[in-house]
C-alpha positions as CSV (number, residue, x, y, z in Angstrom):
1,M,-8.1,-14.4,12.7
2,T,-6.0,-15.5,9.5
3,G,-7.1,-13.1,7.7
4,Y,-6.0,-10.3,9.7
5,G,-2.8,-11.4,10.9
6,L,-1.9,-11.6,6.9
7,L,-2.9,-8.2,6.2
8,A,-1.1,-7.0,10.3
9,A,2.3,-8.9,8.4
10,C,2.0,-7.2,4.7
11,F,1.5,-4.1,6.7
12,V,4.9,-4.4,8.8
13,F,6.2,-5.1,5.7
14,V,5.5,-2.4,3.2
15,G,6.7,0.1,6.5
16,L,10.1,-1.1,5.6
17,S,10.0,0.2,2.3
18,G,10.8,3.9,3.2
19,S,13.7,3.1,5.0
20,L,15.2,1.2,1.8
21,V,14.1,4.0,-0.4
22,A,15.7,6.4,2.3
23,W,18.7,4.1,1.9
24,A,19.1,4.0,-2.0
25,D,20.2,6.9,-4.0
26,A,18.1,6.1,-7.2
27,P,15.0,8.1,-8.4
28,G,11.7,6.8,-7.0
29,S,10.4,5.4,-10.2
30,V,13.2,3.8,-10.6
31,L,13.2,1.9,-7.4
32,L,9.1,1.4,-8.5
33,F,9.9,-0.2,-11.2
34,L,12.6,-2.7,-10.5
35,R,11.1,-3.7,-7.3
36,F,7.2,-4.9,-9.3
37,A,9.8,-6.5,-12.2
38,I,11.5,-8.6,-9.6
39,A,8.7,-9.5,-7.7
40,A,6.5,-10.7,-10.4
41,A,9.7,-12.5,-11.8
42,L,9.9,-14.3,-8.0
43,L,6.0,-14.9,-7.8
44,G,6.1,-16.2,-11.6
45,L,8.7,-19.2,-10.2
46,V,6.8,-19.9,-7.1
47,F,3.1,-20.0,-8.2
48,G,4.4,-20.9,-12.1
49,L,2.9,-24.6,-11.3
50,R,-0.8,-23.1,-10.3
51,R,-0.6,-20.9,-13.6
52,P,-1.7,-17.5,-12.8
53,L,-1.6,-16.1,-16.2
54,Q,-4.2,-18.4,-17.2
55,A,-6.7,-16.0,-16.0
56,L,-5.4,-14.0,-19.2
57,R,-7.5,-16.3,-21.7
58,R,-10.8,-14.9,-20.0
59,R,-11.0,-11.6,-22.0
60,E,-13.9,-10.3,-20.0
61,L,-11.2,-9.8,-17.0
62,W,-9.0,-7.7,-19.2
63,P,-10.5,-4.6,-18.3
64,R,-10.5,-4.9,-14.9
65,L,-6.8,-6.4,-14.4
66,L,-5.5,-3.4,-16.7
67,L,-7.6,-1.5,-14.1
68,I,-5.4,-2.5,-11.3
69,G,-2.3,-2.1,-12.5
70,L,-3.3,1.7,-13.2
71,L,-4.9,2.3,-9.9
72,D,-1.6,0.9,-8.0
73,G,0.7,2.6,-10.2
74,G,-0.9,5.6,-10.8
75,S,-1.5,5.7,-7.0
76,L,2.0,5.1,-5.9
77,L,3.2,8.1,-8.7
78,A,1.3,10.2,-7.1
79,Y,2.3,9.8,-3.9
80,F,5.9,10.3,-5.1
81,Y,4.6,13.1,-6.5
82,A,2.8,14.6,-3.4
83,I,6.1,14.5,-1.0
84,R,8.1,16.1,-3.7
85,A,5.1,18.8,-3.7
86,T,4.3,19.2,-0.1
87,G,6.5,16.8,2.2
88,V,6.0,13.7,3.6
89,A,4.3,14.5,6.5
90,V,1.6,16.1,4.7
91,A,1.7,13.9,1.6
92,T,1.2,10.9,3.7
93,F,-1.5,11.9,5.9
94,L,-3.6,12.5,2.7
95,F,-2.9,9.2,1.5
96,F,-4.0,7.4,4.2
97,T,-7.5,9.0,3.7
98,Q,-8.4,6.3,1.9
99,P,-9.8,4.2,4.6
100,V,-12.4,6.9,3.7
101,W,-13.1,6.8,0.8
102,V,-13.4,2.9,1.2
103,A,-15.4,3.4,3.9
104,L,-17.6,5.9,1.6
105,L,-17.7,3.3,-1.7
106,A,-17.6,-0.2,-0.1
107,P,-21.6,0.2,0.1
108,R,-21.7,1.7,-3.2
109,L,-19.9,-0.5,-5.2
110,L,-19.7,-3.9,-3.5
111,K,-22.8,-3.6,-2.2
112,A,-20.8,-3.8,1.9
113,P,-22.2,-2.1,4.3
114,T,-19.9,-0.2,6.6
115,E,-20.1,-1.0,10.3
116,R,-20.3,2.0,13.0
117,L,-17.1,0.2,14.8
118,V,-15.1,0.9,11.5
119,Y,-16.2,5.3,11.6
120,V,-15.1,4.7,14.9
121,A,-11.6,3.1,14.3
122,L,-11.0,5.1,11.1
123,G,-11.3,8.1,13.9
124,V,-8.8,6.8,16.6
125,S,-6.7,5.9,13.7
126,L,-6.6,9.2,11.8
127,A,-6.0,10.8,15.7
128,G,-3.0,8.8,15.7
129,L,-2.0,9.3,12.1
130,G,-2.2,12.8,13.3
131,V,-0.1,12.4,16.6
132,I,2.8,10.9,14.1
133,L,2.9,13.6,11.7
134,A,1.8,16.6,13.9
135,P,5.3,17.6,14.1
136,G,5.8,17.9,9.7
137,L,2.5,18.8,9.8
138,T,2.9,22.1,11.8
139,G,6.0,23.1,11.3
140,G,7.7,25.9,9.3
141,G,8.7,24.1,6.7
142,V,5.2,22.8,5.5
143,S,4.0,23.5,1.9
144,L,0.6,23.3,1.0
145,S,0.8,24.1,-2.6
146,V,-2.9,23.7,-4.6
147,A,-0.9,20.8,-6.5
148,G,0.2,18.8,-4.4
149,V,-2.5,18.7,-2.1
150,A,-5.2,17.9,-4.9
151,V,-2.3,15.1,-6.1
152,G,-2.4,13.8,-2.8
153,L,-5.7,13.2,-2.0
154,F,-5.8,12.0,-5.7
155,A,-3.5,9.2,-4.7
156,G,-5.6,7.9,-1.9
157,V,-9.1,7.9,-3.7
158,L,-6.7,5.7,-6.5
159,Y,-5.5,3.7,-4.2
160,A,-9.2,3.4,-1.8
161,L,-10.1,2.0,-5.6
162,F,-7.7,-0.2,-5.9
163,Q,-8.7,-2.2,-2.8
164,L,-12.1,-2.1,-3.6
165,L,-11.7,-4.0,-7.0
166,V,-9.2,-6.2,-5.2
167,K,-11.7,-7.3,-3.0
168,H,-14.3,-7.6,-6.3
169,L,-11.6,-9.9,-7.6
170,T,-10.7,-12.4,-4.9
171,R,-14.6,-13.6,-5.0
172,E,-13.2,-14.8,-8.5
173,L,-9.7,-15.6,-9.1
174,A,-7.3,-17.1,-6.6
175,S,-4.8,-14.6,-4.8
176,S,-1.7,-16.3,-6.1
177,T,-3.2,-15.2,-9.4
178,I,-4.2,-11.6,-8.3
179,V,-1.1,-10.7,-6.7
180,T,1.5,-12.2,-10.0
181,L,-1.3,-10.0,-12.4
182,E,-0.7,-7.1,-10.5
183,C,3.3,-7.0,-10.1
184,M,3.3,-7.6,-13.5
185,L,0.8,-4.8,-14.8
186,D,2.8,-2.2,-12.0
187,A,6.2,-2.9,-13.6
188,V,4.0,-1.9,-16.8
189,V,2.7,1.0,-15.3
190,V,5.3,2.6,-13.7
191,L,8.1,1.9,-16.9
192,P,7.3,4.8,-19.2
193,P,8.3,7.5,-16.4
194,A,11.1,5.2,-14.6
195,L,12.9,5.6,-18.3
196,W,12.1,9.1,-18.6
197,Q,13.3,10.1,-14.6
198,F,16.4,7.5,-15.0
199,A,17.5,9.1,-18.3
200,V,17.0,12.3,-16.7
201,A,19.1,11.4,-14.1
202,G,21.9,10.3,-15.9
203,V,23.6,8.1,-12.9
204,A,24.6,4.6,-12.9
205,L,22.9,2.5,-10.2
206,T,25.1,1.2,-7.1
207,S,25.0,-1.5,-4.9
208,H,22.7,0.4,-2.7
209,D,20.2,0.6,-5.0
210,W,20.5,-3.1,-5.9
211,V,20.0,-4.6,-2.8
212,S,17.7,-2.0,-1.8
213,A,15.5,-3.1,-5.0
214,V,15.7,-7.4,-4.4
215,L,14.9,-6.5,-0.4
216,L,11.7,-4.4,-1.7
217,G,11.1,-6.7,-4.5
218,V,10.7,-9.7,-1.9
219,F,9.7,-8.3,1.8
220,S,7.8,-5.3,0.7
221,T,5.9,-6.5,-2.7
222,A,6.4,-10.1,-3.7
223,L,5.3,-11.0,0.4
224,A,3.8,-8.1,1.0
225,Y,1.1,-8.5,-1.5
226,S,0.9,-11.8,-1.4
227,F,0.2,-11.9,2.4
228,W,-2.8,-8.6,1.5
229,V,-4.4,-10.0,-1.4
230,E,-4.9,-12.9,0.6
231,G,-5.9,-11.5,3.8
232,V,-8.3,-9.0,1.7
233,G,-10.2,-11.8,0.7
234,R,-11.1,-13.2,4.1
235,V,-11.7,-9.8,5.8
236,P,-14.4,-6.8,5.2
237,V,-12.6,-4.3,2.9
238,Q,-12.9,-1.5,5.7
239,H,-11.0,-3.4,8.0
240,S,-8.3,-4.1,5.8
241,S,-8.3,-0.3,5.1
242,I,-8.1,0.7,8.7
243,L,-5.1,-1.7,9.3
244,G,-3.6,0.0,6.5
245,F,-2.4,2.3,9.3
246,I,0.2,-0.6,10.6
247,T,2.6,1.0,8.2
248,P,2.9,4.2,9.3
249,V,3.7,2.9,12.8
250,A,6.2,0.2,11.5
251,A,8.2,2.7,9.3
252,P,9.7,4.6,12.3
253,L,10.5,1.1,14.0
254,F,12.9,0.4,10.6
255,A,13.9,3.6,10.3
256,W,15.6,3.8,14.0
257,V,17.2,-0.4,13.5
258,L,18.4,0.7,10.1
259,L,19.2,4.4,9.9
260,G,19.3,5.9,13.0
261,E,16.4,7.9,13.3
262,Q,14.9,8.5,16.5
263,V,11.8,7.4,17.4
264,T,10.2,10.3,19.3
265,L,7.2,10.1,22.0
266,G,4.5,11.1,19.5
267,T,5.4,8.6,17.6
268,A,4.7,6.0,20.2
269,V,1.6,7.6,21.3
270,G,0.1,8.1,17.6
271,G,1.0,4.0,17.3
272,A,-0.9,3.1,20.5
273,L,-3.5,4.5,19.2
274,I,-3.6,3.2,15.5
275,L,-3.0,-0.3,16.9
276,A,-5.7,0.0,19.1
277,A,-7.9,0.9,16.3
278,G,-6.7,-1.9,14.8
279,A,-7.3,-4.2,17.9
280,L,-11.1,-2.6,17.6
281,V,-12.0,-4.1,14.4
282,A,-10.0,-7.2,14.4
283,L,-11.7,-8.4,17.7
284,W,-14.9,-6.5,17.7
285,G,-15.3,-6.1,14.0
286,R,-18.1,-8.4,11.8
287,P,-16.4,-11.4,10.0
288,D,-16.7,-10.9,6.0
289,A,-20.0,-12.8,5.1
290,G,-18.1,-13.9,1.6
291,A,-15.9,-17.6,1.6
292,E,-12.9,-17.4,2.7
293,P,-9.9,-18.4,-0.6
294,A,-7.4,-21.7,0.0
295,L,-3.9,-20.3,1.0
């Protein structure tokens, strides 16, 4: 249950990111770079005595570590593009198809069979997500551009592969090593588009931007990613991916508290379905057969 608790806390912190991005003025890729750079610096200080960079001495790990940064950074950039091309509702729905890809790919890539309960919980979660996003999906402002839909689906696939790769690495590396290197590599991956977008925007960073970047780096990245990597090493990756639906439940609550946005009845009903799906896998799912890593 420690693993499920860590994952739940992680996805609540991630749910805060949408409100912080909306509150700031800086371009999305600039905020992404700042949050990963701040998180990497903080994690380097916290885990410095554990020497997380020692893993770089193992050259056989380099391809997988580089792939982590490309998959995570690439999925976020693709998601941001999908938001611009199709709107928040469609892009979010497409991005959160990632548990489907995890359930289908985990038996093939990790030799970890997907239990039937996962498919039940997945159906309940997707139904809850559909209820939450129904106004945006059915409204007249929805744009189903072919490029936007394709990139949105691609973002979900990339994030699913990222989760599977991290799950595989938890069998070899400490979670502190994985999360520190991940944030460093993510910062490198998003730096080129951040520099380009910052130059095109031609604006100076405001106080809102810096406050948002620090909060994103500390809570939605350093803490959230640490909890996630530690948690994903303790539970089946199919379960952790379904618990990710907590993020679209937490996001409207943060938007209500911080930005004054209204929480609708559909959001409450959809959120209840998603939380029920999380309870299904946490209480009745089969525990992971792998050994639990040390905190």
